[in-house]
N, C-alpha and C positions, 0 to 999 in steps of 0.2 A: 504493500500500500504506500510505502514511502516513495516508490517510483511514480505512483499515480500523482503524488503531490507535484512532481516535476512536470507531469503532463499539464496540470492546471497552470503552472507557471509559464509553460510554453503556449498556452491557449491565448487567443486574442483577448478574451475577457480579462485574463490576468495581466497581459501586456498593457491593456488599456489602463488598468489601475496603476501599473508601474509607471507608464509614461506620463500620467497626470500628476505624479508626485504623491506625497504622503497624504495630501488633503483628500485624495480619492478613497483612502482606505475606509473611511466611514461609510461610503456608499457600498464598498465591497462587503463590509460586514452586514449592512442592511439587507443586501441581496441574499447573502448567505442565510440570514435569519428568515427572510421571506420564503426562501426555498425550503428550509427546514420545516417551516410551518405547513407548507403545501405537501411535503413528503409525509408528514404525520397524518394528513387528511386523506392520502391516497388509499383507495381500496385495493385489496389483493389483486394482482394482475394475472390475466390468463397467459397461456404460453405464447400466443401471437403478440400480445402487448409487450411481453418481456423481450421478444425477439428484436424489436425495433429500438430497444433502450440503448442509448449511448453511454460510454463509460468515462467517468471523471476521477479525480483524486479523492482520497478519504477526507472526512471532515477534520481529523486531527491535524494533518499538515496544513490544511487551509487555515485553521485557527492560529498556527504558528506564523504563517505569512502575514495575517492580519496584525498580530502582535508586533511584528517587525515594522509594519507600516505605521502603527500607532506611535512607536518610538520616533520614527522619522517625522510623523505628523507633528509631534511636539516641537521638534527643531524647526520645521517649516513654519508652523504657526508663530513661534517666537520671532523668527526673522521677518515674516510678512507683517506682523503687527508693528514691529520696530520700523520697518521701511515706510509703512503708511504714516505712522505718527511722526517720524523724523522729516518726512516730506512736508507735512503740514507746518511743523515748527520752522523748517528752513524757509518756507515761503513767507511766514510771518516775520522771521528775522530779516529777510531781504527787504521786505516792505518797511519794517521799522528802521532799518539802517538808512533807507532813503528819506524817511520822515525826519529822523534825527539830523541828517545832513541839511535838509531843507530848513529845519528850525534854527540850526546854528547859522545858516546863511541869512536868517531874518526874513524869510519869504512869507509874510502875512499871517493873519490870525487863523486862516483856514488850515494852514499847515499845523498850527498848534492844536486845533481840535482833532485833526486827523491823527496826530501823534498820540494824544491821550487815548483815543479809541484803539490804536494799535497796541499800546501798552496794556490796556485792559484785556484785549484778546489774547495776548501772549501770556499774561498772568493766569488766565483761565486754562489755557492749554497746558501750562506747566503744572498747575494744580491737579489736572486730570491725567497726569502721566502714568501713574500706576494702573489705572483702569484702561487707558487707551493704548499704551505701548507694550502691554504684556509684562513679562518679568525679565526682559533683556536690556532695558534702557534705565540707567540710574539717574540720580538727581543732577549729576554733572553732564547729562546727555551723552554719556559714553555707552557703547553697546558691547555686551559680552554674551555671545551665543552659547557658551559652554557653562560657565559658572553662574550666569544670570546676573541681574542687577546687584551691585554691591553697595553697602552702607558704610561710609567712612565715619569714624568716631575717634574721640580721645578718651583716655582714662585720666580723670582729674588727679593731679598730683604726680603723675608719672611722666616726667620729662627727661630729656637727655642729661640736662644739668643735674637733676636730683639723683639720677642713677650713677653718675660719675663721681659725685661727692662722697667723701668718706672712704671707708675701706671696702674690701670685697664683700659683697652681699649675695645671699641666695634667697630668692623669692619663690614661694609656692603659690600656684594659681589653682583655682577651681572655678568652673563655669557651669551653671545650671542650678535649678532650684533644689535638686537633690544632692548638691555638693559636687557632682561631676567627678571626672578623673582628676587625681592630684598630679599637677605638673610643676616642675621646678626649673628655674633658670638662674645661673650664677653670673653676676655682672661684676667685672673688675674695673677699677677706676682708670686704668690706662687703655681701655677699649675705645675705639673710635665710634662715632654715632652710627656708622654703617654696621659695625660689628655688633653693637648693642641691638640694633633693629633685627639683624639676622638671627641673633641668639633668641630673642623674644619670638620671632617668627617661627623658628623650629619648635620652640616650646609649645606655642599655642595652636600650631597647625592641626593637631589631632582633634581639637574641639571646634574646627572650622573658623578659627579667628586668625587673621594674618596681621603681621606688623611690618611697617616700613617707615620711610621718611618723606615728609612733604617737601615742597620747594624751599621752605625756610630751614630744612634740616631738622625738623622736630618730629617726634614720634606720632604716627597716625595708625590706627587699627582699622581693619575692614572685616566684614562678614557679609553673608548673603542678606540682602535687604528683607527678604521674606521671613528670615529667622531672627532678625535683630530684636524684635519685640520680646522674644523669649529669653534673651541673654543680656539685654541692656542693663537690667537691674539685678543680674545674677552672677556677677563676676566678683570673686573674693581673692584677696592677696594676703599672704601670711603676715601677721603683725598689724594689718590694717583692717581686716574684716571686709565687709561688703564695700566696694568702691563705686563711686559715681561715674557715669559715662555721659559724654556730651556729643551728640551727633553733629557732624560738620554741616553748616548751612549750605543750601544749594548755591552753586557758583553763579547762577543767574536768578535774581529776585526782583522783577520789575515793580512789585508793590512798594518797594522802598526807594524807588528812584525819585530824585528831585528834578522836576522839569522846569523850574523857574529861573535857573541861572546858567550861563554858558559853561562854567566849569563842571557842573553836575551833568550837563548834557554831553560834554565830551567824555566824561567817565562812563556814562551809559553807552555811548557809541563804542567805546573800547570794549566794554563787556559784550555788546552785541556782536562785534566782529570776532572776538575770541570764541563766543558760543557758536557762531556760524561755522567757524573752522572745525570745532569739535563735532558738530552735527554732520558736516561733510565726511569726516573720517568715519563716523559711526554709520553713515549710509553705505559707505564702501564696505565696511566690515559686515554689516547685515546682508548686503547683496552677495558677498562671498560665502557667508554662512548658508544662505538660501541655495546658492548654486551647489555647494558641497553636499547639502542634504538631498537635493534632487539627484545628484550623481550617485550617491550611495543607494538610491532606490532603483537604479538601473538593473535589469535582469541580465546575468551573464549568459552567453551562448551555451547550449547543451551539445556536447559532442555527439557525432552520429552513432557511435557504438552504444552510448547511453540511451539515445532515442530508440534504438532497436529493442533494448531491454524494456523500456517503458511501453513500447507497443505490445510486447509479449505479455507483460503484466496487465495491460489494458484488456487484452483479449481474454485472459484468464478470469479477470474480475467481471467482465461483461457476461461471461457464461455462467457466473454464479447467480443464484436466485434468492439469496438470503437478504433480509431487510437492510442490514448495514451496507451492503454493496449497492442496493437500490437507492438508499438515502444519499450515499456519497456521489453516485452518478447524477441523480437529479439535482443535487445542490450545486455541483460544479458546472452543469450545463445551463444554468440561468444566464440569459443574455447571449448565449452562443448561437449564432444563426448560420445558415448555409453560406451567406455572403461573406461572413467573417472567416469561416473555415477556408473558403475558396481563396480569399485574399491572402490568408496566411500561407497556404500551399503555394500560391503564386510567387511568394517572396523567395522561394528556393530556386 
């Protein structure tokens, strides 16, 4: 029956699901369910009816194929949502950049009203990021198709200067409401900021918390945005107990912009230009992630010798009159027409 699964993969219906990407897997599953329902309703067939039955793969391998598509569907959905969202934000940033430039050049009150409207629209789009962009775009408008959106935060009182002061110290960490695994990091006063960050990163990695340095050379921690709520108040350090965490504010916050003086407008314009550059990079990353997921969904060619074995198994299963074989056959043939089979054979 495993060979029959390969028959389904070679069939036009299966190729159609593969060619359309992971998003089609939901339709494949729906068809399989529909076919199963019809198979349960079928009355026992007479000999003549069984003679014209076509043979497909078993239901087990079909379910495995759908499971693979569901994994790919998650990757495709994350990338597609990010692409759609980032395109809208990029359009708003481009328009806002033009409006800020117009306002700085002093071109009339109409430009001022248009600018205020653009700022409100961008603020609304940023507030709806988590609902509209899926879990791949973070508050900095960076895209990560593998780890998902990341939340950057600081642990209050834990700075490079405080860790380098004094003698060698060993700190124990626990993360989680139940205490979590006990982790220890030894920090020596002669370590560089990069070495301190690397030591903390290796220590906290098992609990999905990473450590690094920001542009100012200060410690910053990251974890997945979707899990930050469960750990932000559950980090404990030896000798200090439960420590406070402070999420870093978004890099772009139009609600706090001052639009009444040239200096503030110039600063806002700089932020918009920087955000637009990040969005462009994220768009490229999301497009590459989508292409990669679609490529992984491509079906490899089946060797001729293996096809011959599949045909033999097909014939043997078609000759069987048990219910499992009938169910597998009818389920796999949903949507397979004479035209599709002829087209497939013509490809040879």
